[in-house]
N, C-alpha and C positions, 0 to 999 in steps of 0.2 A: 649225282644229285644235282649239281650245278648245270650239267648238260640238260637234264630233264626240265629244270626250271627255265632254262634259256629257250627250249623248244616251244614252250607255251601251250602244250597240250592239256596240262592240268594247272590248277591254281597253286600258288605258292603255299597256301595253307594246307592243301591236300598233300603236297610233296613233303612239307615239314612234318605233318602228322605221320606219314608213312615211315620217315627216317627217325622220328623221335627227337626232332630239334625244334627250336623256336623259329617261327616264321621270319623274324628279323634276321636271324643267322642265315637262313636260306636265301633271303634277298641279298645279303652281303656277299655270299659265295657266288650267287648268280652274277652280281655286278662285277666282281673280281674276275670271274670266268670270261665274261664278255669283254672286259678291258684287256685281258692278256691273251686271248685266243689268237690275235694276229701274230704274236711272237712264235707260235708253233709253225707258222708258214714262212718265216723269214730265214734267210740263209745266214748262218753264223759267219762272222768276218774271217775267222780262222779257216773255215771251209773254203771260202772264196779265195783266200790267199793261197792255200794249198793247191786248189784247182789251177790257179794261174801258174804256180811253180811247176806243176806236172805238165802243163801245156808247153812251157818253155823247155823243159827237159826232153819231152818227146820231139819237139822241133829240133833241138840240138842233136839228138840221136839220129834223126833223119838226115841232117846235114853231114854228120860224120859218116853215115853209111854211104851217102853219095860220094864223098871224097874217097872213101876206101874203094868203092867200086871203080872210080875213075883211075886212081893210082894203081890198082891191081891189074888194070887192063894193059899196062906197059909190061913188056917182057924184059925187064932189067934184072939181071941176076943179083941176088942179095949177097952181101959180103958173107964170108964163111961164119963169122961170129953170130950173125942173125939167122942162119939157116935153120937152127933148132928152135927158134922163137915161134911160139904159137899164140894165136889170139883166141 
């Protein structure tokens, strides 16, 4: 209802009559809808924080993979105790 009122295709009185509400209530809902609609497009702070943490984790994974590749290129025999160790 509030979206229809915000579109402006029909008058508030027509919309209020269709939904069986008082025109003043329809105006209040329209005003609240228009005030709060920007919130639907804002990113949540928690979402932004999580996204940054994921980026850091992926970066760290990449660094560790590079170190592993570098270190595994050496042909140094592992001590017997580590020979059964698997990653």
